[in-house]
C-alpha positions in Angstrom: 65.8 -9.6 51.6 64.3 -6.5 53.0 65.3 -3.9 50.3 64.1 -7.1 47.7 60.8 -5.6 50.6 60.9 -2.1 50.2 61.5 -1.7 46.4 58.4 -4.0 45.8 56.6 -1.6 48.2 57.7 1.3 46.5 56.6 -0.3 43.3 52.9 -0.6 43.8 52.7 3.2 45.8 54.0 4.3 42.5 51.5 1.8 40.2 48.6 2.8 42.7 50.0 6.5 41.9 49.4 5.7 38.7 46.2 4.3 38.2 44.6 6.7 40.8 46.0 9.3 37.5 44.3 7.8 35.2 41.2 7.9 37.4 40.7 11.7 37.9 41.6 11.9 34.3 39.1 9.9 33.4 36.6 11.1 35.9 37.6 15.0 34.2 37.2 13.7 30.6 33.8 12.1 32.0 32.3 16.3 34.0 33.2 17.9 30.8 31.1 15.0 28.7 28.8 16.1 30.7 28.0 19.5 30.8 30.3 19.2 33.8 32.9 22.1 35.1 35.9 21.7 36.4 34.6 21.8 40.1 32.0 19.5 39.6 29.2 21.3 38.9 26.7 21.2 36.5 26.3 23.9 33.3 23.5 26.3 33.4 23.0 27.6 30.5 20.7 31.2 30.5 17.8 31.5 28.5 19.3 33.3 25.6 21.5 30.2 25.4 19.6 28.0 25.3 17.1 29.8 22.3 20.5 30.4 20.5 21.6 26.8 20.8 18.2 25.7 19.6 17.5 27.6 16.4 21.5 25.6 15.3 19.7 23.1 16.3 16.6 23.3 14.1 18.7 24.0 10.8 21.3 21.8 11.9 20.7 18.9 14.9 24.3 17.4 14.0 26.8 19.9 13.7 30.5 19.5 12.8 33.8 20.9 15.1 34.3 23.6 12.3 30.1 24.6 13.0 30.2 25.0 16.4 33.4 26.3 16.8 31.1 29.3 13.9 28.6 29.2 16.2 31.1 31.0 19.3 32.6 32.7 17.7 29.0 34.7 16.0 27.2 34.2 19.9 29.0 36.1 22.3 26.6 35.5 24.5 28.0 31.6 23.8 31.9 33.1 24.2 31.8 31.8 27.9 31.2 28.0 27.7 34.0 25.1 26.3 33.1 24.0 22.7 33.2 20.4 24.4 29.6 21.1 26.8 28.2 22.8 23.1 28.8 18.8 21.9 27.8 17.6 24.5 24.7 19.6 24.3 23.8 18.7 21.1 24.0 15.1 22.0 21.8 15.4 24.8 18.8 17.4 22.7 19.7 14.5 20.7 18.6 12.4 23.0 16.0 14.4 24.7 14.5 14.4 20.5 14.8 10.7 20.6 13.2 10.0 23.6 10.7 12.1 23.3 9.8 11.0 19.5 9.9 7.7 20.6 7.9 8.5 23.7 4.6 9.0 22.1 5.2 6.4 19.7 5.1 4.2 22.4 1.3 6.0 23.5 0.4 5.6 20.0 1.2 1.9 19.5 -0.2 0.7 23.7 -2.9 3.6 21.8 -4.1 1.3 19.2 -3.2 -2.3 21.5 -6.1 -1.2 22.8 -8.0 -0.4 20.9 -7.7 -3.8 18.7 -7.6 -5.4 21.5 -11.8 -4.2 22.7 -12.5 -4.8 19.3 -11.4 -7.8 19.0 -13.1 -8.7 22.1 -15.9 -7.7 21.6 -15.3 -8.9 17.1 -14.7 -12.5 20.2 -17.8 -11.5 22.0 -19.8 -11.6 19.2 -19.6 -15.4 17.4 -19.7 -17.0 21.0 -22.9 -15.5 20.3 -23.0 -16.6 17.2 -21.7 -20.0 18.0 -24.4 -20.5 20.0 -26.8 -19.1 18.2 -26.0 -21.9 15.9 -25.6 -25.0 18.2 -29.3 -23.9 19.6 -31.0 -24.8 15.7 -28.5 -27.8 15.8 -29.6 -28.6 18.9 -33.8 -27.9 17.6 -33.2 -29.3 14.0 -31.9 -32.7 15.9 -34.9 -32.9 17.8 -37.9 -31.9 15.1 -35.2 -34.9 13.2 -36.1 -36.9 16.0 -39.6 -36.8 15.8 -40.4 -37.1 12.5 -42.3 -40.4 11.8 -40.4 -43.3 10.2 -42.6 -44.3 8.1 -41.7 -44.7 4.0 -43.8 -42.1 2.3 -44.9 -39.8 5.2 -42.1 -38.4 6.5 -42.4 -34.4 7.1 -39.3 -33.1 4.8 -37.4 -30.3 7.1 -38.5 -28.0 4.8 -42.1 -29.6 5.5 -42.0 -29.2 8.7 -41.3 -25.2 9.0 -44.2 -24.5 6.6 -46.3 -26.5 9.4 -48.5 -23.9 10.5 -51.7 -24.3 13.4 -52.7 -21.2 11.9 -55.5 -22.5 8.6 -56.5 -19.0 7.0 -56.6 -19.2 3.4 -53.3 -16.6 3.6 -51.4 -18.5 5.3 -51.7 -21.8 3.1 -51.4 -20.2 -0.2 -48.3 -17.8 0.9 -46.7 -20.7 2.7 -45.3 -21.8 0.1 -44.1 -18.9 -2.5 -40.6 -16.9 -1.9 -41.4 -14.9 0.9 -43.2 -11.1 0.1 -41.4 -7.8 0.6 -42.1 -7.3 4.3 -43.3 -3.8 6.1 -40.7 -2.6 6.0 -39.9 -2.7 2.7 -43.0 -2.0 1.5 -43.3 0.9 -1.2 -43.8 4.1 -0.2 -44.6 7.7 0.1 -41.7 10.9 -0.7 -43.2 12.4 2.6 -40.6 13.1 5.6 -41.9 10.9 7.7 -41.4 7.7 5.3 -38.0 8.6 4.5 -37.2 9.2 8.1 -38.5 5.8 9.1 -36.6 4.1 6.1 -33.6 6.0 7.3 -34.0 4.3 11.4 -34.8 1.3 9.5 -31.4 1.0 7.5 -29.4 1.9 10.6 -31.0 -1.2 12.5 -29.3 -3.1 9.5 -26.8 -1.6 8.9 -25.7 -1.5 13.3 -26.0 -5.2 12.3 -23.9 -5.4 9.3 -21.0 -3.4 11.4 -21.0 -5.5 15.1 -24.1 -8.4 14.9 -24.2 -11.6 12.5 -26.4 -10.1 9.8 -23.1 -11.5 7.2 -20.7 -13.7 7.9 -17.1 -11.9 7.3 -13.9 -13.7 6.7 -10.8 -11.6 7.2 -8.4 -9.9 4.1 -5.8 -12.3 2.6 -2.5 -10.6 2.7 -3.8 -8.6 5.7 -1.1 -8.2 8.5 -2.4 -7.9 12.2 -0.6 -5.6 14.2 -0.1 -2.0 15.4 1.5 -0.7 12.4 -1.7 -2.1 10.1 -4.4 0.1 9.1 -6.9 -1.6 10.6 -9.3 -5.2 10.8 -10.3 -5.8 7.9 -12.8 -8.7 6.3 -14.5 -9.1 3.0 -18.4 -10.7 3.0 -18.6 -14.6 2.4 -22.1 -15.7 0.5 -24.3 -12.6 0.8 -25.7 -10.9 -2.1 -23.8 -8.4 -3.4 -20.2 -7.5 -1.9 -19.7 -6.2 0.5 -17.2 -5.1 3.3 -16.3 -4.6 6.5 -12.9 -2.7 8.6 -12.5 -1.1 12.0 -9.8 1.2 12.9 -9.0 3.7 15.4 -8.4 6.9 14.3 -6.7 9.8 16.1 -9.4 12.6 15.0 -11.8 14.3 17.1 -15.3 12.1 15.8 -16.8 15.7 14.4 -13.9 15.7 11.8 -14.4 12.3 10.6 -18.2 12.9 9.7 -17.0 15.8 7.9 -15.1 14.1 5.7 -16.6 10.7 5.6 -19.6 13.2 3.9 -17.2 14.5 1.7 -16.3 11.4 -0.3 -15.0 12.8 -3.4 -12.8 14.4 -1.3 -11.2 11.4 -0.8 -11.9 9.1 -2.8 -10.5 9.3 -6.8 -13.9 7.2 -8.3 -15.8 9.1 -7.5 -16.7 12.1 -10.0 -20.0 13.1 -8.2 -21.3 13.3 -5.8 -24.6 16.0 -4.9 -27.3 16.0 -2.5 -30.2 16.2 -3.8 -32.5 18.3 -0.5 -31.6 17.4 2.9 -34.4 17.9 6.1 -33.5 17.8 9.8 -34.8 15.2 12.2 -36.1 16.3 15.8 -33.3 14.3 17.1 -30.2 16.3 15.8 -30.1 13.7 12.9 -30.4 15.3 8.9 -32.2 13.3 6.3 -30.3 13.4 2.5 -31.1 12.5 -0.8 -28.3 11.7 -2.4 -27.1 11.4 -6.2 -23.9 10.1 -6.7 -21.6 9.5 -10.5 -18.0 6.6 -10.0 -15.2 6.5 -13.2 -15.3 3.3 -14.9 -12.0 1.6 -14.0 -11.5 0.6 -17.8 -12.1 1.8 -20.9 -14.0 -1.9 -21.5 -17.0 -1.3 -18.9 -19.4 1.8 -18.1 -19.7 3.6 -15.7 -22.2 3.4 -12.5 -24.2 6.2 -10.7 -25.9 5.7 -6.8 -29.6 7.3 -5.4 -29.2 7.1 -2.2 -30.7 8.2 1.2 -27.4 8.8 3.9 -29.1 9.6 7.1 -26.3 11.1 10.1 -27.8 10.9 13.7 -26.2 9.9 17.2 -27.4 6.9 18.9 -27.8 7.0 22.7 -24.5 5.6 23.6 -23.1 8.8 22.3 -22.1 6.5 18.8 -22.9 8.7 15.9 -24.5 6.5 12.2 -24.0 7.9 9.4 -25.6 5.5 7.2 -26.9 5.3 3.3 -29.0 3.0 1.3 -30.4 3.1 -2.7 -34.5 4.1 -2.6 -35.7 3.2 -5.4 -38.2 5.7 -6.9 -41.4 4.1 -5.3 -39.9 4.7 -2.2 -39.9 8.2 -2.5 -36.3 8.5 -4.3 -34.6 11.0 -5.9 -36.0 11.5 -9.1 -33.6 11.6 -11.5 -33.9 9.3 -15.1 -31.6 6.8 -15.8 -28.0 9.0 -16.8 -26.9 8.2 -20.8 -23.7 6.3 -20.3 -24.1 5.1 -17.2 -25.4 1.9 -15.2 -27.7 2.7 -11.6 -26.2 0.7 -9.4 -27.6 0.3 -5.8 -26.1 0.5 -2.6 -28.0 -1.8 0.5 -27.1 -0.6 3.6 -23.7 0.4 4.5 -22.9 3.7 6.4 -20.1 4.6 8.8 -19.8 4.1 12.8 -18.0 6.6 14.9 -17.6 5.2 18.7 -15.7 8.0 20.9 -12.6 7.1 22.7 -11.6 8.5 25.9 -8.9 10.9 25.7 -9.8 11.9 22.2 -10.1 9.9 18.9 -12.8 7.6 18.0 -12.6 3.9 17.1 -14.6 3.6 13.5 -16.6 0.6 11.2 -17.2 0.6 8.8 -19.2 -1.2 6.0 -20.1 -1.3 2.2 -22.8 -3.5 0.6 -23.5 -3.5 -3.1 -24.9 -4.2 -5.9 -22.7 -3.5 -8.7 -25.3 -5.2 -11.2 -22.1 -7.1 -12.8 -24.5 -8.6 -16.2 -23.9 -5.4 -17.6 -20.1 -6.0 -18.0 -18.3 -8.2 -20.5 -18.3 -11.7 -19.2 -14.2 -11.1 -18.4 -15.1 -8.6 -16.4 -17.8 -9.6 -14.2 -15.2 -10.6 -11.4 -13.3 -7.2 -10.8 -17.5 -6.7 -10.1 -17.9 -9.7 -8.1 -15.4 -9.5 -5.6 -15.6 -8.5 -2.2 -11.7 -8.1 -2.1 -11.4 -5.6 -5.0 -14.7 -3.3 -2.9 -13.0 -3.1 0.0 -9.5 -2.1 -1.2 -11.2 0.7 -3.2 -13.0 1.9 -0.8 -12.9 0.5 2.5 -9.5 0.6 3.3 -9.4 4.1 0.6 -11.5 5.7 3.7 -9.1 3.9 6.6 -6.2 5.0 4.7 -7.4 8.7 4.1 -8.6 9.1 7.6 -4.5 8.5 9.2 -3.2 10.5 6.3 -5.3 13.5 7.7 -4.1 11.8 11.6 -0.7 11.9 10.9 -0.7 15.5 9.5 -2.9 16.8 12.5 -0.2 14.9 14.5 3.0 16.6 13.0 4.2 13.0 12.0 4.3 13.8 8.9 7.0 16.1 7.6 7.2 18.0 4.8 9.1 16.2 1.6 11.4 18.4 -0.1 9.1 21.8 1.0 6.5 20.5 -0.2 3.4 20.2 3.3 2.2 16.5 3.2 -0.8 18.2 2.8 -0.5 19.6 -0.7 1.7 16.3 -1.7 -1.8 13.9 -1.4 -4.0 16.9 -3.2 -1.2 16.4 -5.8 -1.5 13.2 -5.9 -5.0 12.9 -5.5 -5.5 14.9 -9.0 -3.2 13.0 -10.4 -5.4 9.6 -9.9 -8.6 11.7 -10.8 -8.1 13.8 -14.1 -6.5 9.6 -15.4 -10.4 8.4 -14.6 -11.3 11.7 -16.3 -9.0 10.3 -19.4 -9.7 6.6 -19.3 -13.9 8.2 -19.0 -14.2 10.4 -21.2 -17.4 12.0 -20.7 -19.6 13.7 -23.5 -20.8 16.5 -20.3 -17.0 17.3 -20.1 -16.6 18.2 -23.4 -14.9 15.1 -24.8 -15.9 13.7 -28.6 -14.5 10.9 -30.7 -12.6 11.4 -33.8 -12.8 9.4 -36.5 -11.8 5.4 -36.6 -8.4 4.8 -38.6 -10.6 1.2 -39.6 -8.9 -0.7 -36.6 -11.0 -0.3 -32.8 -8.3 -1.5 -30.9 -7.4 2.6 -30.2 -9.3 5.4 -29.7 -8.9 9.0 -29.5 -11.0 11.8 -28.4 -10.3 15.2 -28.4 -11.3 18.1 -25.6 -11.9 21.4 -28.0 -13.6 23.4 -24.6 -12.6 22.0 -21.2 -15.7 22.2 -18.8 -14.6 20.3 -15.9 -12.4 22.5 -12.7 -9.5 19.6 -13.4 -9.2 20.3 -17.1 -10.2 23.4 -16.4 -6.8 23.7 -14.1 -4.4 21.0 -16.4 -5.5 23.0 -19.4 -5.1 26.7 -18.5 -1.8 27.7 -19.8 -1.6 24.7 -23.3 -5.0 26.2 -24.6 -4.2 29.5 -23.7 -1.4 29.7 -25.7 -2.2 28.0 -28.2 -5.4 27.7 -28.7 -5.5 24.7 -29.5 -7.9 21.7 -26.8 -6.9 18.1 -25.7 -6.1 15.1 -27.5 -6.7 11.5 -25.1 -5.6 7.9 -27.2 -6.7 4.4 -25.2 -6.1 1.4 -25.2 -7.4 -2.0 -22.8 -6.0 -5.3 -23.0 -6.3 -8.4 -21.1 -2.9 -10.2 -20.1 -2.3 -13.2 -19.1 0.0 -14.7 -16.3 1.7 -12.1 -15.2 1.0 -10.1 -12.1 -0.7 -6.2 -12.3 2.1 -5.1 -9.1 5.2 -7.0 -11.2 4.3 -5.3 -13.8 3.9 -1.7 -13.4 6.4 -2.2 -10.7 8.5 -3.0 -13.9 7.5 0.2 -15.9 8.3 2.2 -13.6 12.0 1.5 -13.0 12.4 0.3 -16.5 10.8 3.1 -18.8 12.9 3.2 -21.8 12.0 -0.7 -22.4 8.0 1.2 -23.5 9.5 4.6 -24.4 11.4 4.0 -26.6 9.2 2.6 -29.4 10.1 2.2 -33.3 7.7 5.5 -34.6 8.2 7.7 -36.9 11.0 10.4 -35.5 9.5 13.2 -35.9 6.4 12.3 -33.8 9.6 11.0 -31.7 10.8 13.3 -31.2 7.2 15.8 -30.8 6.6 13.0 -27.8 10.2 12.5 -26.3 9.4 15.6 -24.6 6.3 14.7 -23.1 5.7 11.4 -22.9 9.4 9.5 -23.4 12.5 9.9 -21.6 15.8 7.9 -20.8 16.5 5.5 -17.6 17.9 9.3 -16.7 17.6 9.0 -12.6 14.9 10.7 -10.6 14.9 12.6 -7.6 11.6 11.3 -5.8 10.3 13.6 -3.3 8.3 10.1 -2.1 5.4 10.7 -0.4 4.7 6.7 1.4 1.0 7.4 1.5 0.1 3.9 3.8 3.1 2.1 5.9 5.3 -0.1 4.9 3.1 -3.3 5.5 0.0 -1.8 3.8 -0.1 -1.3 0.1 3.1 1.4 -1.2 2.1 3.7 -2.7 5.4 6.3 -4.5 4.6 10.0 -5.5 7.3 11.5 -7.2 9.4 13.9 -9.9 11.2 12.2 -12.3 14.0 14.2 -14.5 13.5 13.2 -17.4 16.7 13.6 -20.6 16.5 16.7 -22.4 15.4 16.6 -26.6 15.9 18.7 -29.2 14.1 19.6 -33.1 10.2 18.4 -32.7 7.9 19.0 -35.4 6.4 21.9 -35.6 2.7 22.3 -34.1 4.0 19.9 -31.2 4.3 22.3 -28.3 7.6 21.0 -26.6 7.0 20.4 -22.3 9.2 20.7 -19.2 11.3 18.2 -19.0 10.0 16.8 -15.1 7.2 14.6 -14.4 5.0 13.9 -11.1 5.0 10.2 -11.1 2.0 8.9 -9.0 2.7 4.8 -8.6 0.3 2.5 -6.2 -0.6 -0.8 -6.0 2.9 -2.7 -6.1 2.2 -4.9 -3.2 2.3 -7.6 -4.3 0.8 -9.7 -1.7 -2.3 -7.2 -1.5 -5.5 -9.3 -2.8 -8.1 -7.0 -4.3 -6.0 -4.1 -5.3 -5.8 -1.7 -8.6 -2.1 -1.3 -9.4 -1.7 1.6 -11.4 1.6 4.1 -12.4 0.1 7.9 -13.8 2.8 10.3 -14.3 1.9 14.3 -15.6 4.6 16.5 -17.6 5.6 19.8 -14.7 7.4 22.7 -14.1 10.9 21.7 -11.8 9.0 24.4 -9.5 6.6 22.4 -8.1 3.7 24.1 -6.6 0.1 23.0 -5.6 -1.9 24.2 -8.4 0.4 23.3 -10.9 -1.8 22.2 -14.4 -1.8 18.0 -14.9 -2.1 16.8 -17.6 -2.5 13.0 -16.7 -1.1 9.8 -19.2 -0.8 6.4 -17.5 -1.3 2.8 -16.7 -3.5 0.8 -15.0 -3.7 -2.7 -14.4 -6.0 -4.9 -12.6 -6.3 -8.0 -11.4 -9.6 -10.3 -12.4 -8.3 -13.0 -10.1 -8.0 -11.8 -6.8 -7.5 -15.1 -5.2 -4.6 -15.2 -6.0 -1.7 -13.9 -4.4 1.7 -13.0 -6.6 5.3 -13.0 -4.7 7.3 -13.6 -7.7 10.1 -10.3 -6.4 12.6 -8.1 -7.3 15.3 -10.1 -9.4 12.6 -10.4 -12.0 11.7 -6.9 -13.1 15.6 -6.4 -12.9 16.8 -8.8 -14.8 13.5 -8.3 -16.8 15.7 -4.6 -18.8 18.5 -7.4 -20.5 16.4 -10.0 -21.3 14.5 -8.4 -23.9 17.3 -7.3 -25.4 16.8 -11.4 -27.1 15.1 -14.5 -27.1 16.3 -17.5 -25.5 17.1 -15.3 -21.9 13.8 -14.0 -21.8 13.5 -17.7 -21.2 16.3 -18.3 -19.6 14.8 -15.8 -17.3 11.8 -17.2 -16.7 13.3 -20.7 -15.6 15.1 -18.9 -13.3 12.7 -16.8 -11.4 9.3 -18.2 -12.3 6.8 -19.7 -9.5 4.2 -21.5 -11.3 2.2 -19.7 -8.1 1.1 -16.8 -10.4 0.6 -19.0 -13.5 -3.6 -18.6 -14.9 -3.4 -14.8 -14.3 -5.8 -12.3 -15.5 -6.1 -8.6 -15.7 -7.2 -5.9 -17.5 -4.8 -3.3 -19.1 -6.1 -0.2 -19.4 -3.6 2.9 -21.2 -4.5 6.5 -20.9 -2.1 9.0 -23.3 -3.1 12.9 -22.9 -1.9 16.0 -25.1 -2.2 19.0 -26.3 -2.1 20.4 -29.3 -2.4 23.2 -32.2 -5.8 23.8 -33.6 -4.2 23.0 -37.5 -3.1 20.6 -36.2 -5.1 18.2 -34.8 -5.5 16.0 -37.8 -2.1 15.3 -37.2 -1.9 15.1 -33.6 -5.0 12.8 -33.6 -2.5 10.2 -36.0 0.7 10.1 -34.3 -0.7 9.5 -31.2 -3.1 6.4 -32.6 0.8 5.0 -33.7 2.0 6.2 -30.3 -0.2 3.9 -28.3 0.3 1.7 -30.3 3.8 1.0 -30.0 3.1 0.8 -26.2 0.6 -1.3 -26.3 3.6 -4.1 -28.0 5.9 -2.6 -25.6 3.9 -3.3 -23.1 3.4 -7.0 -24.6 6.7 -8.0 -25.0 7.4 -7.3 -21.0 4.5 -9.0 -20.5 5.5 -12.5 -22.7 9.0 -11.5 -20.9 7.5 -11.0 -16.7 5.2 -14.5 -17.2 6.0 -17.0 -14.9 7.1 -20.6 -16.2 5.9 -24.5 -14.2 9.5 -24.8 -14.5 11.0 -25.4 -10.9 13.7 -22.0 -10.2 17.4 -23.1 -10.6 20.4 -20.8 -9.4 22.0 -21.2 -12.4 21.5 -22.2 -15.0 22.5 -26.3 -15.0 24.2 -26.5 -11.4 23.6 -29.3 -9.5 25.5 -28.1 -7.0 22.7 -25.7 -5.6 20.1 -28.7 -5.1 23.6 -30.2 -3.1 23.7 -27.3 -1.4 19.9 -26.4 -0.7 19.9 -29.4 1.3 23.7 -29.2 3.0 21.5 -25.9 4.6 18.2 -27.6 5.8 20.9 -30.8 6.8 22.5 -27.8 9.0 20.2 -26.1 10.6 18.2 -29.4 12.2 21.5 -30.3 13.3 22.1 -27.4 15.0 18.7 -26.4 16.0 16.8 -29.5 16.7 14.2 -28.7 13.8 13.5 -28.7 10.5 13.6 -25.0 9.3 10.1 -25.6 7.0 8.0 -28.5 7.0 9.7 -31.5 4.4 8.0 -33.8 2.6 10.4 -35.1 0.7 14.2 -35.9 0.9 15.4 -35.8 -3.0 17.3 -32.6 -3.6 14.9 -30.8 -6.6 11.5 -30.8 -3.2 14.5 -29.7 -0.1 15.9 -26.9 -3.3 12.4 -26.0 -4.1 11.9 -26.2 0.2 14.4 -23.5 0.7 13.4 -21.5 -2.4 10.1 -21.1 -1.4 11.0 -20.0 2.3 9.8 -16.7 3.2 12.5 -15.6 5.8 15.4 -14.2 3.5 18.2 -17.1 3.5 21.6 -15.8 2.4 24.7 -17.3 2.1 28.3 -16.6 2.6 31.7 -18.5 2.3 34.5 -17.4 4.2 38.1 -16.4 2.5 40.0 -14.1 4.4 36.9 -12.0 4.3 33.0 -13.4 3.6 31.7 -14.0 0.2 27.5 -14.0 -1.0 27.2 -17.5 -2.4 24.0 -18.5 -2.5 20.5 -17.2 -1.4 16.9 -17.8 -2.1 14.0 -15.4 -3.1 13.4 -13.9 -1.0 17.0 -12.9 -0.1 17.6 -12.2 -3.1 14.6 -10.0 -3.7 16.3 -8.1 -0.3 20.0 -7.1 -1.4 17.9 -6.4 -5.0 20.6 -8.3 -7.1 20.8 -11.6 -8.8 21.8 -14.8 -9.0 24.4 -14.0 -11.1 24.6 -10.3 -9.9 25.3 -11.7 -6.4 28.6 -13.4 -5.7 29.9 -9.7 -7.2 28.0 -8.5 -3.6 30.3 -6.5 -1.9 29.0 -7.9 2.1 31.0 -5.0 4.2 28.6 -2.4 2.0 25.1 -4.2 3.3 26.5 -3.4 6.2 25.1 -0.3 8.2 27.2 1.0 10.9 25.9 -1.2 14.0 25.9 -4.3 11.8 30.6 -3.5 10.6 31.1 -3.6 14.4 29.6 -6.7 15.0 29.8 -8.7 11.9 33.3 -10.1 12.7 32.2 -11.1 16.6 28.1 -13.0 14.9 30.4 -14.9 12.5 33.5 -16.1 15.3 31.1 -16.3 17.7 28.8 -19.2 15.0 31.4 -21.3 14.7 32.2 -22.3 18.2 28.9 -22.7 18.5 27.5 -23.9 15.9 24.9 -21.0 15.9 24.0 -17.9 17.5 21.2 -15.5 17.5 20.9 -12.1 16.5 19.2 -8.5 17.2 16.5 -6.7 14.8 18.4 -4.5 12.2 19.0 -3.5 9.3 20.7 -4.7 5.5 21.9 -2.5 2.6 20.6 -3.8 -0.2 22.4 -3.2 -4.0 20.7 0.0 -4.4 21.0 1.7 -1.6 17.9 0.4 0.2 17.4 -0.9 4.3 15.6 -3.6 4.3 15.0 -4.2 8.7 14.0 -7.4 10.0 12.9 -8.5 13.2 15.2 -10.9 14.1 17.9 -12.9 12.1 19.5 -16.4 12.7 23.0 -17.8 11.8 24.6 -21.1 11.5 27.4 -23.4 10.3 26.6 -25.2 6.6 28.5 -29.0 6.7 29.4 -30.4 3.4 28.6 -34.5 4.0 33.5 -34.3 5.0 31.8 -33.0 8.4 34.4 -29.1 6.6 32.6 -25.3 6.9 30.6 -25.3 4.0 29.7 -21.8 4.6 27.5 -19.5 6.5 23.9 -19.0 6.5 22.2 -16.3 7.8 18.2 -16.2 8.6 16.6 -12.7 8.2 12.5 -12.9 9.5 10.4 -10.7 8.4 12.1 -8.6 6.8 10.9 -5.5 5.3 11.9 -1.7 2.8 12.3 1.2 5.1 10.4 3.6 3.5 
């Protein structure tokens, strides 16, 4: 027995020694990984060593082991450092960089939340005062009604009571029942500086009352998502004359810079053609009064452009806030003596402007008010909603100003990194040139050198030529071609009305499936001539991808598209480079009042700041701005094959149509520009006219296929199992979590499937067959994975997971099988197109069949969006 005890004691000591050895080895490894030497002291790098490592880090933040060994060989000053220590230095450096960025982001988010909280408190205080005033007015009105005599025939109406007065003079009696006469502040005045200054001061008062008071009833712009990443608080008018929009936001620029930027309207608003200062004079308080003449482009060929004669007043208030206000002036008020300009409609700017409030620690809070009367009587009746919509004004002008200020703020802070060697400011300038050049092509002003050609007897396509461009942008665009060919620029354009087609969906399809509309059945020689400038196949395109706004807002992309090589162009039409600089904007289907457009121009492979541009493209303007689309990516993905035959198109619309986009109206404008030689002008005009007609026919065919039907969506043609599975998914959710996934008013399978299909969050179901396999998804789930119901089962489950997701996926499945459901943290999924879709939170639960067997596992991804 004693021998046995001795052996156990010795074995125990051996185990302790082995354990101590392992601890020593682990401690040594930890010391090496943390930058310590064997003695436990941290390795201290000299300044020269840090500089050498920093140089390599800026070139390659995550060097491979071979690169690190090569670094030791190339830099003798690093020879005394172990490779593991260098690896740890790069790890720590990346960690510090990540912490710095996260700290900077949190500071920015905190500043935004503080500013938004201040704005919301002010808005709440304003609404409280407005509510109190309405309550008081209601109380007074009740008292007046109670004091009215009850004898029939002698009861005073409220209007009569309001007109009752102790003043019995003739003037009071005569004017009492007439409409209000012009008040003294709006009476005709002379054009002296004192009188203009008086008008300017009144404009400040009216503008501030709109920006921070209750002069206008404001409602939130539909589709705007609040939060720290939002561009600001945007509202539109309700029931006021004209159209009006208001916005409040935090801007990370100094007030003086904001004033400089906003006053230069043509630099940030592509719709502004010209802004001329006719005269100005300073004021005693340090302000400036200016008389302006402004011209705005027309958005389509079916409407004339607008111009304004205005007074602009810039001043600093007593509370140090800066005000830039503007209003139109009539001739009697001393406005600029500019007669009506041919082809322009004189519109009116009601008191509008910018209120800039400095913030502690830098930056400022800006309030923007745009209030206009765009004279909708001057356009065809079908286009009048475009000029009567405050949402359109908010998107085109108000939000555009905030977006431009945010871009400048990001560039100033260094948050906008260069893309493919191009600086953000240069890319922004290129996108503005594209948009402005397309506006010039659509409008075709005579003073810029444009002249109409003789029609071929059909008015569907108009062709204009420009043999002597006079504007600066036209000069840049045609410099290379006109100098070498001695010709000019030709523009063929057309407009058409579309029904039941979401504008964002159509533009997105035109961008992603270029061959569907570019491969037109026209004369072979004309096709070969124009393929190098306007036509291509579906060759892969490399994107510069400049996200001009956040993903939560209207998406805008600037990219370079590589075209297929084509040869054999006929004489007379100059071959162009096989690259396009392309601008795609307004592709957010949930944004209200957004103009969607796809503009492109041939460029060289080396993209420079002064590259000649000859923009062409499409613009779709929704006319029913109260409707919000949302048909999803799956329809655009299926359409390329569906266009080949009629039955597939019908099936496609039945599968993906939601009925929510029915009765949509929009106007499509197409404009294509070409350079031509002088002796081939007539031939090029005829070919261009035929080409645009073929493009119009292709777009019409696409629009018909995209138009949704009233049918209920279905997961697979003729399958009743989809509705049954949707019922099981909803029932299992209620069984596991004790609540309903969505409000359900009916119990039949078709209604339940409608609820499942229309759910805003992505729902994806996986079957467990040794490995998880996709089997079912709602519309949002198909959009997130960028696939279709037919291709979903062919998608490999593991390929949709990132590295972190692959580590925890099987654990998540195990928890669901054991507990019935589990919550998952924020993460990302990879779509079939390789794009990353982030989500704020996820939930997984077991889906039980009627026989209590496990049918599948459902995943719900909340608030998902694609990373830009």
